[in-house]
Steps between C-alpha positions, in 0.01 A plus 500: 500500500787277377530246227545124592565219274396132528739264302402131520743221491352175369684186387827667504384785267411861587183673400603868531263778602607803303184708580452445877239655718482805715443469887522731788720270709732200472246318724231546252704385214602186705143421554437534137781263415350246754173531318672425155647191672172385628335549154764287328461227765115498452554411123386133470761449240787637720801267520585484895853357401581824293644688802329818409592809676357862472744774591412860603757746403516877514582728212874481599483109477521456872302183626222592721331165537513139361200274491518131418207373304343188688220295345165563667260228563151503350 
């Protein structure tokens, strides 16, 4: 298993993920990053103009995936 990190860019600021999560493959890590983006979008107080992006990076810092957060409708 390899460690992947999920930093979030929101309103021009970065929320680092120093701990990360373990996954068996980059695809599983990318799916998890997509779930994080969906969870953020489902927050009723989420600002759709914030331009939030969830990145998925491996332990070496290589970008595996990038997920834009889109406001979900109720």
